[in-house]
C-alpha positions, 0 to 999 in steps of 0.5 A, a space after each residue: 344820285 337821283 333815280 328819276 329820269 327827266 327829259 330835256 325840253 327838246 326831247 319828244 317821246 317817240 310815237 310808234 306809227 303803224 307800218 302800212 300793209 303795202 308801201 310803194 315808192 317811186 315805182 317805175 316800169 319801162 318796156 323798151 322805150 315806153 314808160 308804162 308806169 312812172 314814179 307811182 306811189 301808194 300806201 295801203 293800211 291794214 284792213 283797208 278796202 281801196 281801189 286803183 282806177 283809171 282808163 284802159 292802158 293807164 298802167 294799173 295791171 302793170 302795177 299789180 304785176 310788179 307787186 306780185 313779181 310777174 314784172 321786175 320794176 325798173 326803179 322803185 320800192 315795194 314793201 309788204 309789212 315792212 319787207 321788200 318784195 323786189 327780186 322775189 319770185 312770184 311763189 315767194 310773194 304768194 307765200 309772204 301773204 299776197 294773194 291775187 286774181 286776174 282780169 281774165 279768169 285763170 282757173 284750171 278749166 278742165 279740173 274740178 272746182 275742188 281741185 282748183 281750190 286744193 291747188 292753193 293748199 299744196 305749197 303747205 301740204 306738209 309732205 315731201 316728194 317721196 311721200 307723194 311718190 309712194 303714197 304712204 300714210 303721211 301722204 294720205 293723211 295730209 291729202 285727206 286733211 287738205 280736202 276737208 279744208 278745201 270743202 269747208 272753204 267752198 261751203 263758206 262761199 256757197 260753192 260746195 254744190 259745185 265741188 265736183 263740177 268741171 270749172 269751165 262748166 260753171 256760170 261766169 260769176 261762179 267761176 269768179 267766186 271760185 277764183 277768189 276762193 282759190 286766192 284766199 285758200 293761200 291764206 293771204 293778208 293782202 288780196 289784189 283783185 284785178 277787175 273782179 266784175 269784168 263780164 258780170 251782169 248787174 245782179 252778179 255785180 251786186 252779189 260780188 259787192 256783198 262777197 268782197 265786204 264779206 271776205 274782208 271782214 270774215 278773213 281780216 283782209 286788206 283788199 286793193 282792187 282794180 275796177 272799171 265798174 263805177 257802181 262797184 268802186 263807188 259803193 265799196 271802196 274807201 279810198 281811190 287812187 286814179 292813174 292815167 298814162 302810167 302816173 297818179 293823177 288823183 287820190 281821195 274818197 269816192 266822193 272826192 274823185 267823182 268830182 275831180 276835174 282831172 279824173 273826169 278829163 281822163 275818162 271823158 276827154 278834154 273839156 268834159 269837166 266844164 260841162 254841166 251835170 257831168 259826173 262819173 
């Protein structure tokens, strides 16, 4: 009797393929008789910094809203680290490790910067309703611990000097930084940024590009962003997916995308791709 195990000629050892952080298959959303997104596919690998772009109304934010549970898909699959997100509530998706910012900044405008970030910690506060009502020692200890963590977090973003400022009184670019800091305080593994450069001037966009690179490396994040600012997209994204009328029309590196005839036509109109010197 032989102890050695042999493989038949047709046997191939299994190769473990990494599970994508985000894997979307045939995602579709219909509002009444309007198909806002149709048969959308997307795969995002661990540590990626990818972009989702397209003209206004292409369906990009609808995709983000389905990923984060604000919309229920009509059809399709959304898997995060191998687990389905379909049917989960938004807070459950956040707790699973997906953070998000919005196209229009959604801070609590009349709360302080510190309180805006503290809100992200409270789902993990570690005390119950009774502790909060009677404000016992457990409540006090946990609140003190969360405040220190939030202050440390603001310091990482250079926002500590604003911690007691009312959020609505900050410059627009700083409000965007607070929103990103709050999203990161929920400890996500995947961060979705919806038009983070909207309303920013060129100097603010430059600082934002540095910030996005910093948070990807500092927090070991995977980032997917929607953006119309081509300067930002072409300089920081590694792969781009382009949508038009709810469907994917192109994928590739920024260099590939800016020379794609379908993309140029989607942005500039029919016939634009044939004009000399037209690039994005």
